[in-house]
N, C-alpha and C positions, 0 to 999 in steps of 0.2 A: 415434466420438463422445471429441472431442479433454476432457479434464483438465487443468486450468489449477491451477498450486499459486498465488494472490494471497499477497505478503508484505509485509509495512510493512519499511518501512528501518531501519539500523542510527540509535543516537542522534546526533543533532546536536549544533550547539550550542546551539539555541533550544531544543531538546528538554530538554538538561540547564539552561537558565535558566528554563524553564517558558514560553518565548515561544511563543503560537502561530503556525504557520508560513504557512500556505496556501499561499499560491505564489510565496512569498519563498524565496530558494534557500540557506537557509543553509549549509556543509559540516558532514560527520560530525568527531564525537568522536574521541578514539583510543579509543576507549568503541565507538562505532559501528563503528570496522574492526575490531575485535576482535571481537563481535559477529558478523560478515559471514565471519570468516573459520571462527567456530565453529559458525555456519551451515552453512558450506558442506562444513563436517564431517562434521554429519549428513543432509545429503541423500542421498537416491538420484539415481539413476538420469531425469536429465532430458535431452527432445531437443532444446529450444531455449532460450533464455532472452530478454526483452522487459524494458523499463524505461520510468517515466517517466524524463523529459528531466530533472528535476531532482538537482543534484549529491547530495543526500544517497541517494535511490536509486539512481541514476546508477551510482555509487560502489562501494554495497552491491553493485551487480550486477555490477560488471566484478571486487570480490574474489573473490563464489562463483563466478564464471562460471570464473575461473581457476584454484579449486579444483577444479569437475568438469571442466575439461577440454571447454566446448564458449563455443560464439560463434559468432562474436563478436556481442554485447548490440545488439538493437536496440531505438532509445529510440521513446519516443513522445508527444508534447508531451499526448495525451489522458489520457494515466496520468497525471496531476498530479495534486497534491490539491486541494482545494477552493480557491476563491478563498475568503477570511476577510473581504475586502473592509477596512474600515476597524479592522478585529481582527486584521490582521496584525500579528508583531511585539510585541504586550503579553500580558501575563500574566491569568492570570484574575483577580485582583486588579483590575488598571489597569481590565479591563472592566467587573467590579461597578462601579468607580469611576463610569465615562463612560455607562454602560448600566444602571443600578441593575436588576437582576430578571432582565434580560434570560437570562441563562447559563438560570436555574430555568423561564425559563417559555417558553421557545424559541423568544423574539423575536428575528430576526437584522435590523441594519441591512442599508440601500440595499450595492449592491454584494457582498454576504455568495451564494456558490454554495447555491442548496437543492437537495436531494438528489434530484432528478428532473432537474436540469439537469446534475449530476455525474454520474447514470448514463444519460442522453441521452449522451455523448460518451464514456462509458466503453467501450459498448455496443457504439460505433463502434469505437475503440479493439479493441475482441476482436473482433468480424468481421472485423476487417482482420488479426487477428495469426491468427488460426483458418484466413481464406482464404492466405497466407502459409507457415501451415505443416502445411495439411490433411492429412500422412501421418503427422504427429507426434504421440504418444498422450499424451505428460506435457509441459508445460511451465513453466516456470517466471516468473509477472513479479515484480517487485520496483517496488512503489508505495508507496500511506499509506493511513493508517486511516481518513480518510474517505472514498476510495475502496470498502474494503472497506464500513465501516458503511452505506457509502448502496446497495450489492448486498446486504446483509447485510435492510436494511431493504426493500425490496421484495421482498423473500420473509417480511415480516410481522416478521424476527427482533428481537425488541429492542437496542436498540443497549447492549455491553457493552462496557468499551476492550480493546483490544489492544494487545500492550506490543511495542518493538522486538523486528523479524523474528521478530514471529510473524504469524500469516495462515490461511490458510480455501482449502481444496479446493472449486475449481467443475468442477460439465460443462457446457456450453459448442456448446449445438448448433441454427443457425436463430437466429440471436438470442437463444434462450430460453437462461436460467440454472437449474441445479439445483445448490442448496446441499451440500457434502459438509462433511467434519467441519473443528475449526478445527484450528491446532498453535501451538506454544511451540516455533520453531527452539532456544532460547537458555537459555530458562526457568530449567530445574531438571537442568539438567546431561544429563542422560536422550536416547536416539536414540527422538526422534519419532513414535509410531503415522504413516506418513506414506502409507496405501494407506487 
């Protein structure tokens, strides 16, 4: 069985500004690059590294890859964050002004990618990853919060914010996901329980 650690990218410029990114492509901040370096220093042995092709994830993966001495990083567009439709680039306050109550009610505008849509493409990506890396035991996947939330939601886990360089272990076999532990690779400065 293949184990994958799904990790959210480092802080991006829009994270720092509180803007919803969706599939927009802002770069990492210097803090985000430092978070990636810190994460690389506490991660153990991985056999391969995959990433979303959005630059905040792919740059995070490249930094970690160099530290761990694994690579090259293989990118896959199906690991991208959910499309947030007209909310991309807006702050929570701007969303509330334009769509009063929608954040609390769960109503989403046309063009917003729903969990089941995200999950379908992410499962396709995980199948491709495990097909390519079928002899590997531990694979690192640098992706986005919405991807991790969708996977957790499919297992009826309530949504709890995941920090930059936070992640979730999963086991993946024949299209079936089993959730493992959540980890925070930079949160408190201690080595996380990665097993």
